[in-house]
N, C-alpha and C positions, 0 to 999 in steps of 0.2 A: 322678465322673471322666468317665463316658461322656457326660453332659450337657455338660461343659466342652469336650470334643473336638468335639461337634456344633456348639457355638457358635463355636468357633475356625474350624472348617471352613466354616460358613455365612458368617462374617465374611470369610474368605479369598475366597470366591466373589463376595461383594458388592464387596469392594475391587478385585478384578481386573476386575470389570465396570465399576466407576466409572473405574478407570485407563484402561481400553480406550476410553472415550469422549473422553478428552482428546487433542487433536491433538498429534502429535509435532513436534519442530523441523523434521523433513523435510517435514511437511505445511504448516507455517506459514511456510516460507521457500522462495523460488524463486531459482535461479541466474540471473543476468543479466550481460551484458557492459557494462562501463563503461570506455571508452577501451581500454587494452591489458590490462585484467585482469578477472577474474570477481568478482562480488559476490553475496552471499547476501541477497537482498531479502526483507523481511517481506511476506507476501501477504494476500489476502482472508480466509483462515482466521484469520490472526493479528488482522486488523482486527475480525472478528466477535467475538473474545474480549475486546475492549476495551469499557469502559463509555463513555458519552457524553463525560464530562470528559476521559478519557484520549485519545479520538479527537480532540477539540478541541485538546488539548495537543500531540498528535503533529503535527497540521496546522500549528499555530503553530511548532513546531520545524522542520518542513520549510521553511516560509517564512523563518524566521530563518537557517537553514542556507544557503538560497539567497542571502540578503543578505550573510552572512558570506563566502561564496565569492566573490561579486561584489566586495565591498569589498577582499578580498585580491588578487583578480585586477586590480582597478583600479590597484593600486599598481605593477603590473608590465607595464602595456600602453602601447603608443604611443597618441598622440592619435587616430589613425584607427581604432583598435580599440575606443574607448569606445562607438561606436555599436553595435557587436556586443554589448557587455555590456548596454547599455540595452535592446536588442531582446530579449535573453535574459531579462532581469528582467521585462519586460512579458509574455513568453510563459509564464513560470513563476509569475506572481502575478496577482491580480485585485483591483481596487479596488471599493469600494461594497458589499461583502458581508461578513457576519459569518463567522467561522470555522465556526460551527454550520451555516451555509448550505452551505459546502463539504462538511462532514461529511455532510449529508443527501444531497448528490449522490453522494458516494462510497458511502454506504449503498445507494442505488438501484443503482449500478453493480454492487456485490457481491450484490445480491438475485438476480441471474442466476447460477446455480451454475456456468455455463460460465466465469465470470470469476474464480473464487476463487483460481486459481493465478497470476493477474496480480499483480505487485508493487504495493504501496500507492502508490509513487511514480507508477506508470503510471495507477492508478485516479485519483489526484490530477490528473494531466495531462488525462486523459479528461474529468473533471468540469469542469475549468477551460475546456476547449474547448467543452463543452456550455453552460456558463454564459455564455460569450462569444458564443454564438449560432451556432456551427458547424452546418451542415445535418445533418439526420438521416442522410442518405446518407453524408456524410463521416465522421460519428461511427461509423456501423456498419462502414465500411471500416477505421477505426482500431481498433475493438474486435476485428474479425476478425483484423487483423494481430497484435494483442496475444495473442489466443488461440492463433494459429498459432505464435507465438514461445514462449509459456510452457506451453502445454498438451501439447506434444509432447516434453517433456524426459523423460529416463530417470532 
């Protein structure tokens, strides 16, 4: 019986140690503002938990979500507003690259530990801006703005 108690105690310590290594929802999501409401965005810690195929699928889902929103918005806009939708879709997507190329850029963004609280959607936008040739100075300003926004939350 004494041996069984030690095994249970040892297993308890191991289990608690393993559980302590898994990020909590509070660590894998960051609050951000969208229009008039707050949203709990998945961030770099959540990104790092995903395997490659899950990351590719997530990026594809982001792009399809953008297209869905634009398609729905297009039904309800005046002719002069169509240009705004067109510009928005060009800002939020990129042609000529595979989803895995975008994933690689986001991986690089989150390799800097200062960026892990930044939402995945912002890491995606940063990566698109980089892939479209934005200057290193402008990219660093954008990254600093993101860090100031998301790393100073309570």
